[in-house]
DRENMARVO-690893 format. One record per atom (N, C-alpha, C, O): residue in three letters; chain; atom name; y negated, x negated, z. Coordinates in nm, 3 decimals. Layout:
 res chain atom       y       x       z
 ALA     A   CA       Y       X       Z
...
# end
This chain:
 res chain atom       y       x       z
 UNK     A    N  -7.820   4.343   0.938
 UNK     A   CA  -7.948   4.278   0.906
 UNK     A    C  -7.935   4.220   0.765
 UNK     A    O  -7.840   4.148   0.736
 UNK     A    N  -8.028   4.251   0.680
 UNK     A   CA  -8.026   4.203   0.542
 UNK     A    C  -8.092   4.069   0.527
 UNK     A    O  -8.167   4.026   0.615
 UNK     A    N  -8.065   4.004   0.416
 UNK     A   CA  -8.119   3.870   0.390
 UNK     A    C  -8.272   3.868   0.399
 UNK     A    O  -8.331   3.774   0.453
 UNK     A    N  -8.335   3.971   0.348
 UNK     A   CA  -8.484   3.974   0.346
 UNK     A    C  -8.540   3.968   0.490
 UNK     A    O  -8.638   3.899   0.516
 UNK     A    N  -8.477   4.041   0.581
 UNK     A   CA  -8.525   4.041   0.720
 UNK     A    C  -8.498   3.904   0.783
 UNK     A    O  -8.583   3.854   0.857
 UNK     A    N  -8.384   3.845   0.757
 UNK     A   CA  -8.352   3.711   0.814
 UNK     A    C  -8.454   3.611   0.759
 UNK     A    O  -8.508   3.533   0.836
 UNK     A    N  -8.482   3.611   0.629
 UNK     A   CA  -8.571   3.520   0.562
 UNK     A    C  -8.715   3.536   0.615
 UNK     A    O  -8.786   3.437   0.633
 UNK     A    N  -8.755   3.662   0.640
 UNK     A   CA  -8.890   3.687   0.696
 UNK     A    C  -8.905   3.628   0.830
 UNK     A    O  -9.009   3.567   0.858
 UNK     A    N  -8.804   3.642   0.919
 UNK     A   CA  -8.808   3.589   1.053
 UNK     A    C  -8.805   3.436   1.052
 UNK     A    O  -8.876   3.372   1.129
 UNK     A    N  -8.723   3.378   0.966
 UNK     A   CA  -8.712   3.231   0.956
 UNK     A    C  -8.844   3.175   0.913
 UNK     A    O  -8.889   3.076   0.970
 UNK     A    N  -8.911   3.236   0.812
 UNK     A   CA  -9.042   3.187   0.766
 UNK     A    C  -9.142   3.191   0.877
 UNK     A    O  -9.222   3.099   0.895
 UNK     A    N  -9.138   3.302   0.956
 UNK     A   CA  -9.235   3.319   1.064
 UNK     A    C  -9.215   3.209   1.174
 UNK     A    O  -9.309   3.170   1.244
 UNK     A    N  -9.094   3.162   1.184
 UNK     A   CA  -9.064   3.052   1.280
 UNK     A    C  -9.085   2.914   1.223
 UNK     A    O  -9.056   2.815   1.290
 UNK     A    N  -9.135   2.906   1.099
 UNK     A   CA  -9.165   2.777   1.041
 UNK     A    C  -9.056   2.716   0.953
 UNK     A    O  -9.073   2.604   0.904
 UNK     A    N  -8.947   2.785   0.932
 UNK     A   CA  -8.841   2.734   0.845
 UNK     A    C  -8.880   2.747   0.698
 UNK     A    O  -8.963   2.829   0.662
 UNK     A    N  -8.817   2.664   0.615
 UNK     A   CA  -8.850   2.668   0.472
 UNK     A    C  -8.722   2.682   0.389
 UNK     A    O  -8.619   2.623   0.422
 UNK     A    N  -8.730   2.760   0.285
 UNK     A   CA  -8.617   2.774   0.192
 UNK     A    C  -8.624   2.656   0.093
 UNK     A    O  -8.721   2.642   0.019
 UNK     A    N  -8.523   2.574   0.095
 UNK     A   CA  -8.525   2.453   0.013
 UNK     A    C  -8.480   2.480  -0.131
 UNK     A    O  -8.547   2.438  -0.226
 UNK     A    N  -8.367   2.550  -0.146
 UNK     A   CA  -8.318   2.570  -0.281
 UNK     A    C  -8.207   2.675  -0.281
 UNK     A    O  -8.161   2.723  -0.178
 UNK     A    N  -8.167   2.707  -0.403
 UNK     A   CA  -8.052   2.797  -0.422
 UNK     A    C  -7.924   2.715  -0.401
 UNK     A    O  -7.911   2.607  -0.458
 UNK     A    N  -7.834   2.761  -0.323
 UNK     A   CA  -7.704   2.693  -0.302
 UNK     A    C  -7.600   2.745  -0.399
 UNK     A    O  -7.633   2.800  -0.503
 UNK     A    N  -7.480   2.727  -0.366
 UNK     A   CA  -7.369   2.777  -0.451
 UNK     A    C  -7.359   2.928  -0.443
 UNK     A    O  -7.369   2.986  -0.335
 UNK     A    N  -7.339   2.991  -0.554
 UNK     A   CA  -7.321   3.136  -0.559
 UNK     A    C  -7.441   3.209  -0.504
 UNK     A    O  -7.553   3.184  -0.548
 UNK     A    N  -7.421   3.299  -0.410
 UNK     A   CA  -7.528   3.382  -0.361
 UNK     A    C  -7.587   3.327  -0.228
 UNK     A    O  -7.631   3.405  -0.144
 UNK     A    N  -7.587   3.199  -0.208
 UNK     A   CA  -7.637   3.139  -0.086
 UNK     A    C  -7.763   3.060  -0.113
 UNK     A    O  -7.785   3.007  -0.222
 UNK     A    N  -7.846   3.054  -0.009
 UNK     A   CA  -7.977   2.982  -0.017
 UNK     A    C  -7.975   2.880   0.100
 UNK     A    O  -7.927   2.909   0.209
 UNK     A    N  -8.028   2.764   0.073
 UNK     A   CA  -8.034   2.656   0.173
 UNK     A    C  -8.171   2.654   0.244
 UNK     A    O  -8.275   2.645   0.180
 UNK     A    N  -8.168   2.662   0.377
 UNK     A   CA  -8.288   2.666   0.460
 UNK     A    C  -8.296   2.544   0.548
 UNK     A    O  -8.194   2.490   0.591
 UNK     A    N  -8.421   2.499   0.577
 UNK     A   CA  -8.445   2.381   0.661
 UNK     A    C  -8.539   2.423   0.772
 UNK     A    O  -8.636   2.495   0.750
 UNK     A    N  -8.506   2.376   0.894
 UNK     A   CA  -8.597   2.391   1.005
 UNK     A    C  -8.662   2.253   1.025
 UNK     A    O  -8.598   2.162   1.078
 UNK     A    N  -8.791   2.236   0.982
 UNK     A   CA  -8.857   2.105   0.990
 UNK     A    C  -8.872   2.051   1.133
 UNK     A    O  -8.880   1.930   1.153
 UNK     A    N  -8.876   2.139   1.231
 UNK     A   CA  -8.893   2.098   1.370
 UNK     A    C  -8.770   2.022   1.419
 UNK     A    O  -8.784   1.921   1.489
 UNK     A    N  -8.648   2.070   1.382
 UNK     A   CA  -8.523   2.007   1.426
 UNK     A    C  -8.456   1.927   1.315
 UNK     A    O  -8.359   1.855   1.338
 UNK     A    N  -8.512   1.941   1.193
 UNK     A   CA  -8.456   1.871   1.076
 UNK     A    C  -8.308   1.915   1.050
 UNK     A    O  -8.227   1.836   1.002
 UNK     A    N  -8.275   2.042   1.084
 UNK     A   CA  -8.144   2.090   1.061
 UNK     A    C  -8.143   2.186   0.944
 UNK     A    O  -8.243   2.254   0.916
 UNK     A    N  -8.028   2.191   0.875
 UNK     A   CA  -8.014   2.271   0.750
 UNK     A    C  -7.903   2.375   0.770
 UNK     A    O  -7.805   2.349   0.840
 UNK     A    N  -7.920   2.495   0.709
 UNK     A   CA  -7.818   2.595   0.711
 UNK     A    C  -7.811   2.670   0.579
 UNK     A    O  -7.913   2.687   0.511
 UNK     A    N  -7.693   2.715   0.543
 UNK     A   CA  -7.675   2.796   0.425
 UNK     A    C  -7.679   2.942   0.466
 UNK     A    O  -7.607   2.984   0.556
 UNK     A    N  -7.765   3.019   0.398
 UNK     A   CA  -7.779   3.160   0.435
 UNK     A    C  -7.735   3.247   0.313
 UNK     A    O  -7.788   3.231   0.204
 UNK     A    N  -7.640   3.335   0.333
 UNK     A   CA  -7.595   3.420   0.220
 UNK     A    C  -7.700   3.525   0.183
 UNK     A    O  -7.759   3.589   0.271
 UNK     A    N  -7.722   3.543   0.054
 UNK     A   CA  -7.817   3.641   0.006
 UNK     A    C  -7.740   3.743  -0.075
 UNK     A    O  -7.721   3.726  -0.195
 UNK     A    N  -7.693   3.853  -0.009
 UNK     A   CA  -7.612   3.952  -0.069
 UNK     A    C  -7.698   4.075  -0.106
 UNK     A    O  -7.645   4.186  -0.114
 UNK     A    N  -7.825   4.057  -0.128
 UNK     A   CA  -7.910   4.166  -0.169
 UNK     A    C  -7.918   4.275  -0.065
 UNK     A    O  -7.966   4.250   0.046
 UNK     A    N  -7.872   4.397  -0.099
 UNK     A   CA  -7.880   4.510  -0.010
 UNK     A    C  -7.769   4.517   0.092
 UNK     A    O  -7.767   4.610   0.173
 UNK     A    N  -7.676   4.423   0.092
 UNK     A   CA  -7.565   4.423   0.185
 UNK     A    C  -7.601   4.353   0.314
 UNK     A    O  -7.663   4.246   0.312
 UNK     A    N  -7.562   4.412   0.428
 UNK     A   CA  -7.594   4.355   0.559
 UNK     A    C  -7.512   4.230   0.584
 UNK     A    O  -7.397   4.218   0.544
 UNK     A    N  -7.580   4.134   0.656
 UNK     A   CA  -7.504   4.016   0.707
 UNK     A    C  -7.448   4.054   0.842
 UNK     A    O  -7.511   4.128   0.917
 UNK     A    N  -7.332   4.004   0.873
 UNK     A   CA  -7.265   4.032   0.998
 UNK     A    C  -7.348   3.963   1.111
 UNK     A    O  -7.401   3.853   1.092
 UNK     A    N  -7.356   4.031   1.227
 UNK     A   CA  -7.430   3.968   1.340
 UNK     A    C  -7.381   3.830   1.377
 UNK     A    O  -7.462   3.746   1.418
 UNK     A    N  -7.254   3.804   1.364
 UNK     A   CA  -7.199   3.671   1.394
 UNK     A    C  -7.250   3.568   1.296
 UNK     A    O  -7.275   3.453   1.333
 UNK     A    N  -7.267   3.608   1.173
 UNK     A   CA  -7.316   3.520   1.069
 UNK     A    C  -7.461   3.482   1.098
 UNK     A    O  -7.499   3.366   1.087
 UNK     A    N  -7.541   3.579   1.135
 UNK     A   CA  -7.680   3.552   1.167
 UNK     A    C  -7.692   3.464   1.293
 UNK     A    O  -7.779   3.378   1.298
 UNK     A    N  -7.607   3.485   1.392
 UNK     A   CA  -7.605   3.399   1.511
 UNK     A    C  -7.570   3.257   1.473
 UNK     A    O  -7.631   3.163   1.524
 UNK     A    N  -7.474   3.240   1.384
 UNK     A   CA  -7.433   3.104   1.339
 UNK     A    C  -7.547   3.035   1.267
 UNK     A    O  -7.570   2.916   1.287
 UNK     A    N  -7.620   3.110   1.182
 UNK     A   CA  -7.731   3.053   1.109
 UNK     A    C  -7.839   3.002   1.202
 UNK     A    O  -7.887   2.890   1.185
 UNK     A    N  -7.877   3.083   1.299
 UNK     A   CA  -7.986   3.039   1.386
 UNK     A    C  -7.941   2.924   1.475
 UNK     A    O  -8.022   2.839   1.511
 UNK     A    N  -7.814   2.920   1.510
 UNK     A   CA  -7.757   2.810   1.588
 UNK     A    C  -7.763   2.679   1.506
 UNK     A    O  -7.802   2.574   1.556
 UNK     A    N  -7.722   2.689   1.379
 UNK     A   CA  -7.725   2.574   1.290
 UNK     A    C  -7.867   2.519   1.268
 UNK     A    O  -7.886   2.399   1.248
 UNK     A    N  -7.966   2.608   1.273
 UNK     A   CA  -8.103   2.569   1.251
 UNK     A    C  -8.168   2.524   1.380
 UNK     A    O  -8.281   2.475   1.377
 UNK     A    N  -8.103   2.540   1.493
 UNK     A   CA  -8.159   2.497   1.621
 UNK     A    C  -8.264   2.593   1.675
 UNK     A    O  -8.357   2.551   1.744
 UNK     A    N  -8.247   2.723   1.644
 UNK     A   CA  -8.343   2.826   1.692
 UNK     A    C  -8.272   2.904   1.802
 UNK     A    O  -8.155   2.937   1.790
 UNK     A    N  -8.344   2.932   1.908
 UNK     A   CA  -8.285   3.012   2.016
 UNK     A    C  -8.288   3.160   1.976
 UNK     A    O  -8.370   3.204   1.896
 UNK     A    N  -8.191   3.234   2.036
 UNK     A   CA  -8.182   3.375   2.005
 UNK     A    C  -8.309   3.450   2.053
 UNK     A    O  -8.351   3.549   1.994
 UNK     A    N  -8.369   3.399   2.164
 UNK     A   CA  -8.491   3.461   2.213
 UNK     A    C  -8.606   3.446   2.114
 UNK     A    O  -8.683   3.539   2.090
 UNK     A    N  -8.616   3.326   2.056
 UNK     A   CA  -8.721   3.303   1.950
 UNK     A    C  -8.701   3.392   1.830
 UNK     A    O  -8.795   3.451   1.779
 UNK     A    N  -8.574   3.400   1.785
 UNK     A   CA  -8.540   3.478   1.663
 UNK     A    C  -8.560   3.626   1.684
 UNK     A    O  -8.606   3.696   1.593
 UNK     A    N  -8.528   3.674   1.800
 UNK     A   CA  -8.539   3.819   1.827
 UNK     A    C  -8.405   3.887   1.820
 UNK     A    O  -8.300   3.825   1.805
 UNK     A    N  -8.413   4.017   1.830
 UNK     A   CA  -8.292   4.101   1.834
 UNK     A    C  -8.215   4.094   1.699
 UNK     A    O  -8.274   4.099   1.591
 UNK     A    N  -8.086   4.081   1.710
 UNK     A   CA  -7.998   4.081   1.589
 UNK     A    C  -7.928   4.215   1.587
 UNK     A    O  -7.850   4.249   1.676
 UNK     A    N  -7.957   4.291   1.482
 UNK     A   CA  -7.900   4.424   1.470
 UNK     A    C  -7.803   4.425   1.352
 UNK     A    O  -7.742   4.528   1.323
# end
């Protein structure tokens, strides 16, 4: 799953991209839970499924809400 797909789903769930983090990472906020996570933006390179699971866990989003992780 690429960054664009993750970002699209996070926006749909109400999360906001706060700023550019260090290197190729972006900082996201879930206003409902007030939790923050760093999401790698590697352009066309896929994020590992475990990385995506960790991001949604850090943001307080259930896997059911987020949808299938491919």
